[in-house]
MDTraj code that builds the backbone (N, CA, C; nanometers):
import mdtraj as md
import numpy as np

residues = "MET SER VAL ARG ILE ALA PHE ALA ALA ALA LEU LYS LEU LEU ARG ALA GLY ARG GLY LEU LYS GLN GLN ASP LEU SER ALA SER LEU THR GLN SER HIS VAL SER GLN ILE GLU SER GLY LYS THR SER PRO SER LEU GLU ALA ILE ILE ASP LEU SER ASN ALA LEU GLN LEU HIS PRO VAL ALA LEU MET ALA LEU VAL CYS ALA ALA HIS GLU GLU LEU THR PRO GLY ASP ILE LEU GLU LEU ALA LYS GLU ASP LEU GLN SER GLN SER LEU LEU GLY ILE THR ILE ALA LEU GLU SER GLU GLU LYS PRO HIS PRO ARG VAL ALA ALA ALA ALA LEU ALA ARG GLU GLN VAL GLN ALA LEU LYS ASP GLN GLY TYR SER GLN ALA ASP ILE ALA ARG GLU LEU GLY MET ALA GLU SER THR VAL ARG ARG HIS TRP HIS ARG LEU SER".split()
xyz = np.array([
    [2.5858, 0.8461, 1.2499],
    [2.4011, 0.8104, 1.3620],
    [2.3284, 0.6872, 1.2376],
    [2.2501, 0.6036, 1.3396],
    [2.1574, 0.4802, 1.2522],
    [2.0206, 0.5599, 1.2092],
    [1.9761, 0.5054, 1.1507],
    [1.8518, 0.5864, 1.0098],
    [1.7755, 0.5751, 1.1261],
    [1.7629, 0.4466, 1.3159],
    [1.6178, 0.4614, 1.4045],
    [1.7213, 0.5759, 1.4317],
    [1.7920, 0.5657, 1.4785],
    [1.7970, 0.7012, 1.5453],
    [1.7655, 0.8547, 1.5107],
    [1.8396, 0.8742, 1.4026],
    [1.8034, 1.0028, 1.3657],
    [1.6620, 0.9731, 1.3143],
    [1.5653, 0.8950, 1.3492],
    [1.4415, 0.9451, 1.3125],
    [1.3553, 0.9580, 1.4085],
    [1.3689, 0.8448, 1.5799],
    [1.3764, 0.9133, 1.6470],
    [1.4051, 1.0672, 1.6757],
    [1.5172, 1.1318, 1.6576],
    [1.5479, 1.2477, 1.6866],
    [1.4619, 1.3742, 1.5793],
    [1.4727, 1.2964, 1.4525],
    [1.3728, 1.3982, 1.4096],
    [1.2077, 1.4334, 1.3959],
    [1.1532, 1.2707, 1.4585],
    [0.9874, 1.3240, 1.5512],
    [1.0310, 1.3771, 1.7162],
    [1.0697, 1.3682, 1.7745],
    [1.0921, 1.4551, 1.9059],
    [1.1379, 1.6161, 1.8511],
    [1.2093, 1.6275, 1.7658],
    [1.2098, 1.7725, 1.7635],
    [1.0803, 1.8212, 1.7335],
    [0.9853, 1.7050, 1.5734],
    [0.9042, 1.7863, 1.5779],
    [0.7919, 1.7643, 1.6863],
    [0.7850, 1.6882, 1.6751],
    [0.7095, 1.6732, 1.7873],
    [0.6438, 1.8027, 1.9232],
    [0.8272, 1.8435, 1.9740],
    [0.8967, 1.9086, 2.0914],
    [0.8136, 2.1026, 2.0330],
    [0.8914, 2.0644, 1.8790],
    [0.8464, 2.1542, 1.8575],
    [0.7585, 2.2653, 1.8118],
    [0.6256, 2.1452, 1.8320],
    [0.4850, 2.2028, 1.7810],
    [0.3861, 2.1981, 1.9022],
    [0.5231, 2.1732, 2.0550],
    [0.4370, 2.1439, 2.1824],
    [0.3346, 1.9903, 2.1823],
    [0.3240, 1.8767, 2.1108],
    [0.2796, 1.8242, 2.1266],
    [0.2841, 1.6997, 2.1845],
    [0.2077, 1.6080, 2.2843],
    [0.2734, 1.5083, 2.3395],
    [0.2435, 1.3549, 2.2447],
    [0.3196, 1.2627, 2.3083],
    [0.3185, 1.1223, 2.2377],
    [0.1657, 1.0894, 2.2075],
    [0.0847, 1.0954, 2.3002],
    [-0.0473, 1.1056, 2.3039],
    [-0.1147, 1.1780, 2.2216],
    [-0.0641, 1.2892, 2.1214],
    [-0.1272, 1.3557, 1.9981],
    [-0.1136, 1.2659, 1.9117],
    [-0.0168, 1.2156, 1.8854],
    [0.0992, 1.1556, 1.7838],
    [-0.0351, 1.0416, 1.7248],
    [-0.0452, 0.9796, 1.8621],
    [-0.1582, 0.8710, 1.8243],
    [-0.2759, 0.7934, 1.7860],
    [-0.3215, 0.8698, 1.7134],
    [-0.4365, 0.8500, 1.6441],
    [-0.4182, 0.7090, 1.6106],
    [-0.3577, 0.6796, 1.5089],
    [-0.2939, 0.5406, 1.4756],
    [-0.2056, 0.4085, 1.5231],
    [-0.1304, 0.5162, 1.6230],
    [-0.0311, 0.3799, 1.6686],
    [-0.1016, 0.4369, 1.8577],
    [-0.0401, 0.3324, 1.9153],
    [-0.0191, 0.3471, 2.0182],
    [0.0788, 0.4512, 2.0293],
    [0.0419, 0.4893, 2.2347],
    [0.0946, 0.5582, 2.2552],
    [0.3065, 0.5294, 2.2991],
    [0.2580, 0.4092, 2.3521],
    [0.3821, 0.3287, 2.3517],
    [0.4957, 0.3029, 2.2529],
    [0.3953, 0.2661, 2.1233],
    [0.4648, 0.3028, 1.9835],
    [0.5265, 0.3910, 1.9560],
    [0.4831, 0.4869, 1.9897],
    [0.5240, 0.6229, 1.9426],
    [0.6557, 0.6215, 2.0284],
    [0.6520, 0.6125, 2.1879],
    [0.7550, 0.5815, 2.2717],
    [0.8705, 0.5147, 2.2626],
    [0.8604, 0.4032, 2.1633],
    [0.9628, 0.3257, 2.1121],
    [1.0572, 0.3650, 1.9756],
    [0.9541, 0.4226, 1.8980],
    [1.0180, 0.5165, 1.7899],
    [1.1082, 0.5901, 1.8502],
    [1.0329, 0.6992, 1.9738],
    [1.1358, 0.7681, 1.9643],
    [1.2717, 0.7796, 2.0888],
    [1.2083, 0.6449, 2.0942],
    [1.3612, 0.5787, 2.1932],
    [1.4729, 0.5532, 2.0827],
    [1.4024, 0.5109, 1.9930],
    [1.4932, 0.4556, 1.9147],
    [1.4972, 0.2891, 1.9013],
    [1.4235, 0.2349, 1.9951],
    [1.4385, 0.0678, 2.0440],
    [1.3321, 0.0401, 1.9217],
    [1.2217, 0.0738, 1.7401],
    [1.1765, 0.0399, 1.7043],
    [1.1572, 0.0913, 1.5989],
    [1.1428, 0.0949, 1.4828],
    [1.1290, 0.1608, 1.3587],
    [1.0233, 0.1921, 1.2813],
    [0.8944, 0.3532, 1.2443],
    [0.8193, 0.2716, 1.2528],
    [0.8293, 0.2335, 1.0498],
    [0.7110, 0.1185, 1.0353],
    [0.6531, 0.1199, 0.9238],
    [0.6207, 0.2398, 0.8028],
    [0.6228, 0.2139, 0.7144],
    [0.5532, 0.3062, 0.5860],
    [0.3832, 0.3933, 0.6338],
    [0.3673, 0.2949, 0.6614],
    [0.2474, 0.3239, 0.7161],
    [0.1978, 0.4686, 0.8198],
    [0.3063, 0.3806, 0.9191],
    [0.3399, 0.4962, 1.0324],
    [0.3903, 0.6270, 1.0236],
    [0.4061, 0.5855, 0.9065],
    [0.5445, 0.7533, 0.8352],
    [0.4227, 0.7905, 0.7901],
    [0.3691, 0.7614, 0.7785],
    [0.2559, 0.8276, 0.6757],
    [0.1170, 0.8822, 0.7906],
    [0.0488, 0.8123, 0.9089],
    [0.0120, 0.8128, 0.9755],
    [0.0934, 0.9288, 1.1258],
    [0.2625, 0.9078, 1.1549],
    [0.2839, 1.0491, 1.2102],
    [0.3269, 1.1957, 1.1583],
    [0.3112, 1.1713, 0.9788],
    [0.3084, 1.3060, 0.9066],
    [0.1808, 1.3601, 0.9193],
    [0.0724, 1.2495, 0.9245],
    [-0.0301, 1.3659, 0.9052],
    [-0.0583, 1.3755, 1.0338],
    [-0.0345, 1.3231, 1.1593],
    [-0.0104, 1.4336, 1.3271],
    [0.0389, 1.5291, 1.3931],
    [0.1386, 1.5240, 1.2539],
    [0.1866, 1.6480, 1.3047],
    [0.2062, 1.7517, 1.1644],
    [0.1199, 1.7158, 1.0842],
    [0.0513, 1.7921, 0.9641],
    [0.2100, 1.8979, 0.8688],
    [0.2351, 1.7782, 0.8749],
    [0.3831, 1.7836, 0.7686],
    [0.3622, 1.6647, 0.6692],
    [0.4148, 1.6815, 0.5581],
    [0.4003, 1.6166, 0.3923],
    [0.5369, 1.5118, 0.4927],
    [0.4927, 1.3028, 0.4276],
    [0.5815, 1.2787, 0.4709],
    [0.7269, 1.2826, 0.4491],
    [0.7548, 1.3635, 0.3392],
    [0.8436, 1.3693, 0.2413],
    [0.9758, 1.5056, 0.3475],
    [0.8118, 1.5417, 0.3510],
    [0.9189, 1.6634, 0.4535],
    [1.0159, 1.6379, 0.5836],
    [0.9552, 1.5464, 0.7289],
    [0.9239, 1.4434, 0.7288],
    [1.0998, 1.3090, 0.7480],
    [1.0484, 1.2820, 0.5987],
    [1.2178, 1.1931, 0.5929],
    [1.3118, 1.2884, 0.5057],
    [1.2798, 1.4119, 0.4697],
    [1.4149, 1.4974, 0.4724],
    [1.4873, 1.5359, 0.5602],
    [1.3890, 1.5956, 0.6885],
    [1.4714, 1.6213, 0.8100],
    [1.5088, 1.4506, 0.8611],
    [1.4610, 1.3396, 0.8229],
    [1.5444, 1.1921, 0.9060],
    [1.6790, 1.1552, 0.8083],
    [1.7035, 1.2193, 0.6913],
    [1.7602, 1.1402, 0.6618],
    [1.8927, 1.3079, 0.6750],
    [1.8642, 1.4260, 0.6627],
    [1.9188, 1.5250, 0.6868],
    [2.0249, 1.4875, 0.7988],
    [1.9354, 1.4062, 0.9444],
    [1.9731, 1.3873, 1.0380],
    [2.1008, 1.2192, 1.0139],
    [2.0337, 1.1752, 0.9630],
    [2.0993, 1.0519, 0.9165],
    [2.2233, 1.0880, 0.8031],
    [2.2638, 1.1763, 0.7652],
    [2.3825, 1.1907, 0.6550],
    [2.4821, 1.3546, 0.7225],
    [2.4120, 1.3997, 0.8516],
    [2.4694, 1.5354, 0.8781],
    [2.4726, 1.6332, 0.7437],
    [2.3642, 1.6502, 0.7007],
    [2.3458, 1.7486, 0.5759],
    [2.1974, 1.8229, 0.6402],
    [2.1558, 1.8798, 0.5832],
    [2.0940, 2.0220, 0.6267],
    [1.9551, 1.9390, 0.5349],
    [1.8025, 1.9852, 0.5563],
    [1.7342, 1.8907, 0.5070],
    [1.6922, 1.9597, 0.3482],
    [1.7408, 2.1063, 0.3019],
    [1.7509, 2.1773, 0.2058],
    [1.8461, 2.0691, 0.0787],
    [1.9498, 2.0733, 0.1836],
    [2.0720, 1.9497, 0.1090],
    [2.0278, 1.8004, 0.0436],
    [1.8750, 1.7526, 0.1049],
    [1.8681, 1.6831, 0.1159],
    [1.7700, 1.5907, -0.0086],
    [1.7118, 1.7525, -0.0024],
    [1.5767, 1.7792, -0.0993],
    [1.6390, 1.7654, -0.2095],
    [1.7501, 1.8549, -0.1956],
    [1.8601, 1.8762, -0.3005],
    [1.8892, 1.7858, -0.4019],
    [1.9168, 1.6576, -0.3367],
    [1.9911, 1.5816, -0.3831],
    [1.8896, 1.5048, -0.4540],
    [1.7792, 1.4769, -0.4104],
    [1.6686, 1.3886, -0.3893],
    [1.5968, 1.4320, -0.5693],
    [1.6168, 1.5514, -0.5056],
    [1.5681, 1.6077, -0.6533],
    [1.6679, 1.5701, -0.7910],
    [1.7979, 1.6226, -0.7838],
    [1.9251, 1.5955, -0.8432],
    [1.8914, 1.4161, -0.9119],
    [1.8556, 1.2961, -0.7993],
    [1.8628, 1.1688, -0.8534],
    [1.7442, 1.1465, -0.9565],
    [1.5931, 1.2420, -0.8733],
    [1.4822, 1.2355, -1.0540],
    [1.5167, 1.2860, -1.1421],
    [1.5575, 1.3665, -1.1848],
    [1.5940, 1.4473, -1.2182],
    [1.6521, 1.3222, -1.3207],
    [1.8412, 1.2720, -1.3090],
    [1.8838, 1.1732, -1.3682],
    [1.8441, 1.1173, -1.3886],
    [1.7270, 1.0430, -1.3421],
    [1.6311, 0.8961, -1.3907],
    [1.4679, 0.8945, -1.4333],
    [1.5087, 1.0528, -1.5014],
    [1.3765, 1.1449, -1.5503],
    [1.2580, 1.1579, -1.5147],
    [1.2880, 1.0719, -1.3636],
    [1.1001, 1.0837, -1.2794],
    [1.0647, 1.1835, -1.1793],
    [1.1253, 1.3368, -1.2478],
    [1.0494, 1.4314, -1.1466],
    [0.9782, 1.4732, -1.2345],
    [0.9202, 1.4341, -1.3510],
    [0.7725, 1.5130, -1.3529],
    [0.6733, 1.4303, -1.4113],
    [0.7161, 1.2788, -1.3150],
    [0.6386, 1.2090, -1.3863],
    [0.5151, 1.1659, -1.2866],
    [0.4511, 1.0919, -1.3256],
    [0.3069, 1.0514, -1.2794],
    [0.2893, 0.9141, -1.2855],
    [0.2915, 0.8239, -1.1797],
    [0.3212, 0.7089, -1.1655],
    [0.1330, 0.6913, -1.1321],
    [0.1290, 0.5430, -1.2691],
    [-0.0309, 0.5324, -1.2700],
    [-0.0414, 0.3855, -1.1794],
    [-0.0919, 0.3917, -1.0750],
    [-0.1765, 0.3042, -0.9970],
    [-0.2614, 0.1737, -1.0552],
    [-0.2574, 0.0279, -1.0446],
    [-0.3577, -0.0390, -1.1524],
    [-0.4665, -0.0234, -1.0402],
    [-0.5513, -0.0381, -1.0386],
    [-0.7411, 0.0102, -1.0026],
    [-0.7057, -0.1232, -0.8615],
    [-0.7263, -0.2457, -0.9477],
    [-0.7619, -0.3487, -0.8588],
    [-0.6634, -0.4202, -0.9153],
    [-0.6529, -0.5236, -0.8115],
    [-0.5243, -0.6601, -0.8205],
    [-0.5955, -0.7426, -0.9396],
    [-0.5244, -0.7743, -1.0201],
    [-0.5174, -0.9148, -1.1396],
    [-0.6091, -1.1014, -1.0086],
    [-0.7318, -1.1127, -1.1060],
    [-0.7602, -1.2665, -1.0157],
    [-0.6050, -1.3601, -1.1195],
    [-0.6203, -1.4608, -0.9649],
    [-0.4813, -1.5446, -1.0037],
    [-0.5886, -1.6493, -1.1695],
    [-0.4973, -1.6525, -1.2326],
    [-0.5782, -1.7293, -1.4007],
    [-0.6370, -1.7826, -1.3792],
    [-0.6626, -1.9081, -1.2319],
    [-0.7255, -2.0311, -1.2809],
    [-0.9371, -1.9367, -1.1874],
    [-0.8999, -1.8276, -1.1209],
    [-0.9946, -1.7829, -1.0715],
    [-1.1110, -1.7184, -1.1691],
    [-1.0057, -1.6584, -1.2800],
    [-1.0432, -1.5668, -1.3902],
    [-1.0844, -1.6785, -1.4913],
    [-1.0391, -1.8594, -1.5376],
    [-1.0705, -1.8758, -1.6467],
    [-1.2304, -1.9811, -1.5813],
    [-1.2142, -2.0007, -1.4145],
    [-1.3489, -1.9994, -1.3215],
    [-1.4904, -1.9731, -1.3994],
    [-1.5117, -1.8555, -1.3735],
    [-1.5762, -1.7332, -1.3916],
    [-1.6209, -1.6953, -1.4800],
    [-1.4774, -1.6899, -1.5939],
    [-1.5879, -1.7120, -1.7672],
    [-1.6083, -1.7937, -1.7573],
    [-1.5781, -1.9687, -1.7394],
    [-1.6665, -2.1068, -1.7650],
    [-1.8247, -2.0570, -1.6843],
    [-1.8300, -1.9973, -1.5467],
    [-1.9636, -1.9907, -1.5221],
    [-2.0529, -1.9399, -1.5741],
    [-1.9895, -1.7782, -1.6391],
    [-2.0589, -1.6699, -1.7147],
    [-2.1324, -1.7761, -1.8460],
    [-2.0267, -1.8766, -1.8952],
    [-2.0331, -1.9055, -2.0203],
    [-2.1541, -2.0116, -1.9654],
    [-2.1631, -2.0919, -1.8943],
    [-2.2907, -2.1792, -1.8669],
    [-2.4025, -2.0829, -1.7895],
    [-2.3725, -1.9958, -1.7588],
    [-2.4659, -1.8978, -1.6690],
    [-2.5485, -1.8624, -1.8369],
    [-2.5238, -1.8352, -1.9391],
    [-2.5601, -1.7644, -2.0600],
    [-2.5901, -1.8877, -2.1297],
    [-2.5845, -2.0203, -2.1591],
    [-2.6616, -2.1628, -2.2129],
    [-2.7167, -2.1844, -2.1701],
    [-2.7441, -2.1563, -2.0046],
    [-2.8410, -2.2138, -1.8930],
    [-2.9729, -2.1414, -1.9242],
    [-2.9010, -2.0055, -1.9017],
    [-3.0600, -1.8780, -1.9767],
    [-3.1312, -1.9108, -2.1466],
    [-3.0346, -2.0131, -2.1817],
    [-3.1538, -2.0281, -2.2990],
    [-3.1650, -2.1394, -2.3197],
    [-3.1613, -2.2198, -2.1640],
    [-3.2741, -2.3284, -2.2281],
    [-3.1914, -2.4714, -2.1928],
    [-3.0772, -2.3916, -2.2485],
    [-2.9479, -2.5531, -2.2541],
    [-2.9361, -2.6631, -2.1154],
    [-2.9698, -2.7868, -2.1349],
    [-2.9104, -2.8706, -2.0441],
    [-2.8548, -2.8797, -1.9446],
    [-2.7874, -2.9293, -1.8637],
    [-2.6418, -2.9710, -1.8128],
    [-2.5559, -3.0372, -1.9206],
    [-2.6032, -3.1484, -1.9630],
    [-2.5278, -3.1968, -2.0727],
    [-2.5316, -3.1317, -2.2185],
    [-2.5870, -3.0971, -2.2312],
    [-2.6044, -3.0035, -2.3848],
    [-2.4828, -2.8632, -2.2971],
    [-2.4962, -2.8289, -2.2102],
    [-2.3955, -2.7616, -2.1710],
    [-2.2457, -2.7367, -2.1994],
    [-2.2225, -2.9409, -2.1685],
    [-2.1204, -2.9525, -2.1242],
    [-2.0770, -3.0158, -2.2623],
    [-2.1722, -3.0485, -2.3650],
    [-2.1260, -3.1028, -2.4700],
    [-2.0890, -2.8945, -2.5658],
    [-2.1360, -2.8324, -2.5322],
    [-2.1405, -2.7350, -2.6670],
    [-1.9875, -2.6437, -2.5646],
    [-1.9934, -2.6545, -2.4685],
    [-1.8369, -2.5926, -2.3770],
    [-1.7219, -2.6676, -2.3936],
    [-1.7347, -2.8149, -2.4242],
    [-1.6107, -2.9204, -2.4341],
    [-1.5871, -2.8925, -2.2454],
    [-1.6799, -2.8927, -2.1641],
    [-1.6223, -2.9522, -2.0048],
    [-1.6948, -3.0683, -1.9405],
    [-1.6064, -3.1434, -1.8151],
    [-1.7012, -3.2156, -1.7552],
    [-1.8181, -3.2246, -1.7531],
    [-1.9386, -3.2893, -1.7363],
    [-2.0664, -3.2533, -1.6886],
    [-2.0641, -3.2408, -1.5166],
    [-1.9377, -3.3091, -1.4493],
    [-1.9498, -3.2236, -1.3252],
    [-1.9067, -3.1415, -1.2574],
    [-1.7836, -3.0682, -1.3637],
    [-1.7689, -2.9299, -1.3945],
    [-1.8952, -2.8052, -1.4142],
    [-1.9396, -2.8653, -1.4876],
    [-2.1093, -2.7465, -1.5540],
    [-2.2140, -2.7937, -1.4463],
    [-2.2053, -2.8898, -1.3808],
    [-2.2752, -2.8957, -1.2243],
    [-2.2667, -2.8332, -1.1412],
    [-2.1263, -2.7855, -1.0920],
    [-2.0976, -2.7230, -1.0395],
    [-2.0987, -2.5844, -1.0267],
    [-2.0693, -2.5676, -1.1812],
    [-2.0923, -2.4050, -1.2197],
    [-2.2670, -2.3707, -1.1926],
    [-2.3971, -2.4979, -1.2006],
    [-2.4396, -2.4725, -1.2764],
    [-2.5273, -2.4064, -1.1263],
    [-2.4860, -2.5137, -1.0326],
    [-2.5653, -2.4696, -0.8822],
    [-2.4969, -2.3778, -0.8416],
    [-2.4050, -2.2816, -0.8568],
    [-2.3838, -2.2215, -0.7645],
    [-2.4531, -2.0775, -0.8529],
    [-2.4718, -2.1192, -0.9590],
    [-2.5640, -1.9473, -0.9821],
    [-2.7145, -1.9995, -0.9557],
    [-2.7516, -2.1117, -0.9205],
    [-2.9162, -2.0957, -0.8335],
    [-2.9149, -2.0011, -0.6973],
])
top = md.Topology()
chain = top.add_chain()
for i, resn in enumerate(residues, 1):
    res = top.add_residue(resn, chain, resSeq=i)
    for name in ("N", "CA", "C"):
        top.add_atom(name, md.element.get_by_symbol(name[0]), res)
traj = md.Trajectory(xyz[None], top)
């Protein structure tokens, strides 16, 4: 069985078991998108899987355990046990993944921000544009550009 068909079967099973209509799952998805997923015509994105899980009041891993169980013709319990064994074998079961709080700016963007800060600091000390250019070793046109962006 394809994963797409397995997802469709699991979603229909869960929705019907809770007495829900497709419209009830469409908080962030359209009813037609839910219909396409349930008919196996399309696969849900990761965001859609999370949204569907929330609408079904089910952990996304539980939903995916049902999908994988249908796909591999196993029980959800078997799938969860296999997943646990995989995580243990990789020493990943007890870890917490640290997320980066924000994307790092491109190096040129970071360099321009630093230059702007340096120009601002010297401008605040009363330096002229020509003096700042000499002090920082940058072209006067670059100093002028930062000078005017600070105003």
